[in-house]
C-alpha positions in Angstrom: 14.2 14.3 31.6 15.1 14.8 27.9 12.5 17.9 27.2 12.4 20.4 29.8 9.7 23.1 27.6 7.3 21.1 25.3 6.2 24.5 23.9 9.6 24.6 22.2 9.6 21.2 21.0 6.2 21.5 19.2 5.3 24.5 17.3 1.7 23.9 17.3 1.9 23.2 21.5 -0.7 20.7 20.8 0.1 17.6 19.4 -3.3 17.2 17.8 -2.3 20.0 15.2 0.9 18.6 14.6 0.8 17.4 10.8 2.3 14.2 10.8 0.6 13.0 14.0 -2.9 13.4 12.3 -1.7 11.7 8.8 -0.8 9.0 11.0 -3.9 9.6 12.6 -6.0 9.6 9.6 -3.7 6.8 7.8 -4.6 4.3 11.0 -8.0 4.7 10.6 -8.2 4.2 7.1 -5.9 1.2 6.8 -8.4 -0.3 9.6 -11.0 -0.2 7.6 -9.5 -1.3 4.8 -8.2 -4.4 6.3 -11.7 -5.2 8.0 -13.1 -5.3 4.0 -10.4 -7.7 3.3 -10.5 -9.7 5.9 -12.7 -12.3 4.3 -10.7 -12.5 0.9 -7.7 -13.5 4.0 -5.5 -10.4 2.6 -3.9 -7.9 4.2 -3.9 -4.1 2.9 -0.2 -4.5 1.4 -1.4 -7.7 0.0 -3.8 -6.2 -1.6 -1.8 -3.5 -3.3 1.0 -5.9 -4.3 -1.6 -8.3 -6.0 -3.8 -5.4 -7.7 -0.2 -4.1 -9.0 0.5 -7.1 -10.3 -2.9 -7.4 -12.0 -2.2 -4.3 -13.3 0.9 -5.0 -14.9 0.1 -8.5 -16.4 -2.8 -6.4 -18.3 -0.2 -4.7 -19.7 2.1 -7.8 -20.5 4.8 -6.7 -18.1 6.5 -8.9 -15.8 7.8 -7.0 -12.8 10.8 -8.9 -11.1 10.4 -8.4 -6.9 12.5 -5.6 -6.8 10.7 -3.8 -9.6 7.3 -4.0 -8.0 8.5 -3.2 -4.7 9.6 0.3 -6.1 6.3 0.9 -8.2 4.6 0.2 -5.0 6.6 2.5 -2.7 7.2 -0.9 -0.1 10.5 -1.7 1.2 11.9 -5.0 -0.6 12.2 -7.2 2.6 8.7 -6.5 3.2 7.2 -7.0 -0.5 9.5 -10.6 0.1 7.8 -11.6 3.0 4.2 -10.7 1.6 4.8 -12.1 -1.4 5.9 -15.8 0.6 3.0 -14.9 2.4 0.8 -14.7 -0.9 2.3 -17.6 -2.4 1.9 -20.0 0.4 -1.6 -19.0 -0.1 -1.7 -19.7 -3.6 -2.5 -16.2 -4.8 0.8 -16.0 -6.8 3.7 -18.1 -7.6 7.4 -16.5 -7.9 9.5 -18.2 -10.8 13.1 -17.6 -11.0 14.5 -15.1 -14.1 16.1 -17.4 -16.4 19.8 -17.2 -16.3 19.5 -15.3 -13.0 18.3 -17.5 -10.0 18.4 -14.2 -7.5 15.7 -12.4 -9.7 12.2 -13.8 -8.9 9.2 -12.9 -11.0 6.0 -13.1 -9.4 2.9 -14.4 -11.4 -0.9 -14.3 -10.4 -2.5 -17.6 -10.3 -5.9 -18.0 -10.8 -6.8 -17.8 -7.5 -4.9 -14.9 -7.0 -6.9 -13.2 -9.9 -10.1 -13.6 -8.6 -9.3 -12.4 -5.1 -8.4 -9.3 -6.5 -11.1 -9.3 -8.9 -13.5 -9.5 -5.7 -11.2 -7.3 -3.3 -10.7 -3.6 -6.3 -14.6 -3.0 -5.7 -14.6 -3.7 -2.1 -11.6 -1.4 -1.6 -12.8 1.3 -3.8 -16.3 1.3 -1.8 -14.5 1.3 1.7 -12.1 4.5 0.1 -15.4 6.7 -1.3 -16.6 5.8 2.1 -13.9 6.8 4.3 -13.0 10.0 2.0 -16.4 11.4 1.4 -16.3 13.9 4.3 -13.9 16.0 1.6 -16.5 16.2 -1.0 -14.9 19.3 -3.5 -11.6 19.4 -1.5 -10.9 15.6 -2.6 -8.8 16.7 -6.0 -6.5 19.6 -4.2 -6.6 16.5 -1.2 -4.8 13.9 -3.6 -2.5 16.8 -5.4 -0.8 17.9 -1.6 -0.4 13.6 -1.3 1.3 13.0 -4.5 3.5 16.1 -4.1 4.7 15.4 -0.3 5.5 11.7 -1.9 7.4 13.1 -5.2 9.2 15.4 -2.9 10.6 12.7 -0.1 10.8 9.5 -2.2 14.4 8.4 -1.6 14.7 6.0 -4.9 
């Protein structure tokens, strides 16, 4: 037996009071709801994040590489590459090799990708409002706490 006394392992004595466990549960519930909303558009939540951020960058005339996009979105570079590859197969974007450096790929939205993200954004916003509505007045402090956690724990 690895653990002999569970009360010493978990300071709250019940797993439901473990902050990480609660954060994981809330995150999983939230993501499931978003995945259901995005299902008719044939994209996952991660793909939505990548398409949305590409759209944002293109609006400001920026052309991030795959690596820069991954860092901006705080998504693993390999996962980003796989997601972009799938989006390219669906016709939502194309990946262009950077001139003079074949290793660097620049993702660009296609017209179909622009159409999909234009449909997806209001759906996700509406689902976010519904999911977080129980926080009402506590929403701003909650957002600040999450930003603080991310900033403190980011590794790159």
